[in-house]
C-alpha positions as semicolon CSV with decimal commas, in nm:
position;residue;x (nm);y (nm);z (nm)
1;X;-0,053;-0,027;-0,006
2;X;0,129;0,337;-0,102
3;X;0,210;0,589;0,181
4;X;0,001;0,889;0,231
5;X;0,266;1,100;0,404
6;X;0,365;1,292;0,079
7;X;0,743;1,382;-0,015
8;X;0,763;1,797;-0,020
9;X;0,962;1,908;-0,321
10;X;1,241;2,145;-0,267
11;X;1,511;2,310;-0,477
12;X;1,702;1,999;-0,460
13;X;1,503;1,830;-0,701
14;X;1,723;2,054;-0,967
15;X;2,050;1,822;-0,839
16;X;1,851;1,522;-1,107
17;X;1,781;1,773;-1,407
18;X;2,055;1,794;-1,645
19;X;2,292;2,122;-1,683
20;X;2,359;2,188;-2,069
21;X;2,652;1,972;-2,210
22;X;2,934;2,292;-2,245
23;X;3,039;2,072;-2,610
24;X;2,664;2,017;-2,682
25;X;2,499;2,121;-3,021
26;X;2,136;2,147;-3,164
27;X;1,919;1,870;-3,136
28;X;2,121;1,724;-2,858
29;X;1,912;1,947;-2,573
30;X;1,562;1,816;-2,674
31;X;1,380;1,864;-2,929
32;X;0,966;1,951;-2,838
33;X;0,625;1,962;-3,001
34;X;0,312;2,183;-2,853
35;X;0,015;2,091;-3,001
36;X;-0,192;2,424;-2,856
37;X;-0,398;2,708;-2,963
38;X;-0,695;2,772;-3,192
39;X;-0,853;3,059;-3,377
40;X;-0,988;3,177;-3,036
41;X;-0,640;3,121;-2,796
42;X;-0,348;3,208;-2,916
43;X;-0,195;3,322;-2,591
44;X;-0,235;2,970;-2,428
45;X;0,035;2,847;-2,686
46;X;0,269;3,160;-2,646
47;X;0,309;3,128;-2,271
48;X;0,364;2,704;-2,336
49;X;0,585;2,738;-2,609
50;X;0,819;3,029;-2,487
51;X;0,889;2,888;-2,217
52;X;0,972;2,527;-2,288
53;X;1,200;2,720;-2,579
54;X;1,424;2,837;-2,275
55;X;1,523;2,472;-2,177
56;X;1,489;2,264;-2,516
57;X;1,671;2,330;-2,838
58;X;1,419;2,308;-3,071
59;X;1,035;2,392;-3,012
60;X;0,782;2,262;-3,293
61;X;0,416;2,378;-3,272
62;X;0,115;2,251;-3,442
63;X;-0,143;2,470;-3,460
64;X;-0,470;2,719;-3,627
65;X;-0,376;2,870;-3,934
66;X;-0,530;3,191;-3,789
67;X;-0,239;3,214;-3,521
68;X;0,057;3,159;-3,774
69;X;0,156;3,515;-3,828
70;X;0,116;3,596;-3,439
71;X;0,325;3,311;-3,315
72;X;0,659;3,406;-3,558
73;X;0,602;3,747;-3,467
74;X;0,560;3,646;-3,053
75;X;0,866;3,416;-3,128
76;X;1,074;3,371;-3,454
77;X;1,249;3,049;-3,252
78;X;0,904;2,862;-3,282
79;X;0,845;2,672;-3,607
80;X;0,524;2,647;-3,669
81;X;0,309;2,401;-3,859
82;X;-0,066;2,300;-3,883
83;X;-0,218;2,052;-3,661
84;X;-0,213;1,816;-3,990
85;X;0,154;1,763;-3,963
86;X;0,142;1,669;-3,556
87;X;0,120;1,250;-3,631
88;X;0,451;1,249;-3,813
89;X;0,649;1,545;-3,602
90;X;0,517;1,331;-3,306
91;X;0,792;1,043;-3,432
92;X;1,073;1,303;-3,459
93;X;1,084;1,459;-3,119
94;X;1,187;1,401;-2,774
95;X;0,839;1,510;-2,536
96;X;0,523;1,652;-2,641
97;X;0,248;1,876;-2,480
98;X;-0,153;1,883;-2,588
99;X;-0,392;2,105;-2,483
100;X;-0,320;2,443;-2,472
101;X;-0,617;2,626;-2,628
102;X;-0,705;2,347;-2,873
103;X;-1,075;2,371;-2,971
104;X;-1,305;2,089;-2,824
105;X;-1,406;1,932;-3,177
106;X;-1,432;1,565;-3,268
107;X;-1,141;1,619;-3,475
108;X;-0,920;1,732;-3,229
109;X;-1,040;1,451;-2,968
110;X;-0,915;1,188;-3,274
111;X;-0,595;1,406;-3,299
112;X;-0,535;1,449;-2,934
113;X;-0,639;1,038;-2,888
114;X;-0,433;0,908;-3,182
115;X;-0,085;1,128;-3,087
116;X;-0,134;0,930;-2,743
117;X;-0,207;0,570;-2,835
118;X;0,047;0,608;-3,121
119;X;0,339;0,708;-2,922
120;X;0,348;0,501;-2,612
121;X;0,739;0,541;-2,622
122;X;0,731;0,962;-2,605
123;X;0,690;1,150;-2,310
124;X;0,359;1,349;-2,357
125;X;0,185;1,616;-2,114
126;X;-0,183;1,635;-2,161
127;X;-0,327;1,974;-1,965
128;X;-0,619;2,178;-2,028
129;X;-0,882;2,089;-2,304
130;X;-0,692;1,783;-2,388
131;X;-0,782;1,657;-1,996
132;X;-1,135;1,690;-2,160
133;X;-1,095;1,486;-2,506
134;X;-0,860;1,214;-2,388
135;X;-1,043;0,925;-2,220
136;X;-0,828;0,797;-1,895
137;X;-0,843;0,448;-2,039
138;X;-0,628;0,539;-2,337
139;X;-0,331;0,688;-2,092
140;X;0,009;0,513;-2,056
141;X;0,327;0,508;-1,861
142;X;0,475;0,816;-2,033
143;X;0,206;1,044;-1,984
144;X;0,125;1,313;-1,769
145;X;-0,193;1,484;-1,657
146;X;-0,245;1,813;-1,494
147;X;-0,587;1,860;-1,404
148;X;-0,699;2,109;-1,175
149;X;-0,976;2,002;-0,885
150;X;-1,255;1,990;-1,163
151;X;-1,113;1,836;-1,457
152;X;-0,946;1,575;-1,198
153;X;-1,311;1,480;-1,163
154;X;-1,426;1,450;-1,474
155;X;-1,113;1,287;-1,614
156;X;-1,122;1,017;-1,350
157;X;-1,431;0,982;-1,217
158;X;-1,355;1,021;-0,879
159;X;-1,348;1,316;-0,643
160;X;-1,028;1,515;-0,621
161;X;-0,821;1,452;-0,341
162;X;-0,447;1,362;-0,231
163;X;-0,571;1,002;-0,166
164;X;-0,714;0,969;-0,561
165;X;-0,435;1,136;-0,704
166;X;-0,235;0,806;-0,580
167;X;-0,529;0,618;-0,666
168;X;-0,586;0,726;-1,013
169;X;-0,183;0,734;-1,089
170;X;-0,169;0,323;-0,998
171;X;-0,490;0,265;-1,177
172;X;-0,408;0,416;-1,514
173;X;-0,023;0,372;-1,512
174;X;0,053;0,737;-1,574
175;X;0,227;1,049;-1,366
176;X;-0,131;1,193;-1,215
177;X;-0,119;1,570;-1,087
178;X;-0,371;1,778;-0,919
179;X;-0,284;2,128;-0,898
180;X;-0,397;2,370;-0,618
181;X;-0,279;2,562;-0,302
182;X;-0,108;2,260;-0,226
183;X;-0,006;2,073;-0,543
184;X;0,011;1,682;-0,559
185;X;0,203;1,452;-0,791
186;X;0,209;1,107;-0,788
187;X;0,375;0,814;-0,992
188;X;0,158;0,593;-0,823
189;X;0,443;0,456;-0,599
190;X;0,484;0,758;-0,408
191;X;0,337;1,086;-0,357
192;X;0,485;1,447;-0,365
193;X;0,366;1,758;-0,245
194;X;0,442;2,120;-0,382
195;X;0,385;2,423;-0,156
196;X;0,536;2,677;-0,340
197;X;0,282;2,969;-0,567
198;X;0,079;3,220;-0,453
199;X;-0,274;3,324;-0,520
200;X;-0,166;3,544;-0,829
201;X;-0,080;3,243;-1,007
202;X;-0,463;3,185;-1,066
203;X;-0,418;3,438;-1,363
204;X;-0,454;3,280;-1,738
205;X;-0,167;3,173;-1,895
206;X;0,028;3,066;-1,554
207;X;-0,078;2,676;-1,598
208;X;0,072;2,725;-1,991
209;X;0,405;2,827;-1,850
210;X;0,383;2,505;-1,638
211;X;0,332;2,282;-1,891
212;X;0,600;2,451;-2,092
213;X;0,839;2,388;-1,800
214;X;0,718;2,015;-1,798
215;X;0,774;1,941;-2,155
216;X;1,096;2,106;-2,181
217;X;1,241;1,966;-1,900
218;X;1,100;1,584;-2,032
219;X;1,267;1,635;-2,370
220;X;1,635;1,559;-2,181
221;X;1,523;1,422;-1,839
222;X;1,325;1,163;-1,662
223;X;0,907;1,255;-1,680
224;X;0,851;1,257;-1,268
225;X;1,161;1,477;-1,200
226;X;1,050;1,719;-1,495
227;X;0,704;1,725;-1,346
228;X;0,822;1,796;-1,026
229;X;1,100;2,052;-1,102
230;X;0,823;2,220;-1,277
231;X;0,602;2,260;-1,018
232;X;0,854;2,410;-0,755
233;X;1,018;2,630;-1,040
234;X;0,674;2,773;-1,165
235;X;0,569;2,840;-0,762
236;X;0,924;2,990;-0,673
237;X;0,848;3,260;-0,956
238;X;0,587;3,346;-0,880
239;X;0,659;3,352;-0,494
240;X;0,955;3,594;-0,614
241;X;0,707;3,817;-0,806
242;X;0,501;3,854;-0,536
243;X;0,770;3,973;-0,335
244;X;0,832;4,241;-0,603
245;X;0,495;4,354;-0,719
246;X;0,211;4,203;-0,455
247;X;-0,017;3,974;-0,643
248;X;-0,041;4,252;-0,921
249;X;0,135;4,003;-1,196
250;X;0,050;3,825;-1,482
251;X;0,143;3,518;-1,699
252;X;0,386;3,705;-1,903
253;X;0,541;3,849;-1,568
254;X;0,573;3,507;-1,454
255;X;0,783;3,382;-1,803
256;X;1,009;3,671;-1,791
257;X;1,051;3,585;-1,388
258;X;1,149;3,203;-1,465
259;X;1,500;3,231;-1,631
260;X;1,556;3,480;-1,314
261;X;1,405;3,194;-1,083
262;X;1,601;2,923;-1,222
263;X;1,910;3,056;-1,193
264;X;1,888;3,125;-0,837
265;X;1,790;2,773;-0,739
266;X;2,078;2,623;-0,957
267;X;2,341;2,867;-0,758
């Protein structure tokens, strides 16, 4: 039986996150695919993909065509494609993020399901709308899901609780997180808790930066450690902003603070 005494995540988790090798070159430090955004929501994609680009070498983005010019202006480093290329691109990357801002349509449900089912060897992060489109039965051991309480209940058909995070992870064989005042993360064997973060992180887009951190770290590191580090860093950056600005900060501020927070932790 798994103990419900949670292991508190601290900055020491970054000892398990590899540093970039000094003699490395392009492609050696991670290639990421982000499937995100729609004609209505382009911000989610920007926050997630730009955050991931702070970590991994290359970021491929699959999104609605209406977003192409906006995304290219926001970050020329992102390689932009249509949704139709996602299945092929999935074969060429190290980690995949699916969900921020995607439309809740039948076609997208088919794409999400096929990306997960067709890539059991790829590290896949499922966030936001993807959690509404994928049946829990389709999850595999290389998946991370990042629900808040309502999404957790809808996905797993059980109340959101610390105990059920472990239960869901064990039942479906994936890494399950539960975002809240205290975040919980489990691989079905152990339960971890994260207490960094504050009420300023309820702002739109801050969950997208979290997802971007997870997929970025996962392109080079084990999935569990990547998830733990991402939760800690996202909250730690938020705490630094609260000291400077109170709670009057947004996801753009958070995205800019993340590299500074990362540098502070790694000292």
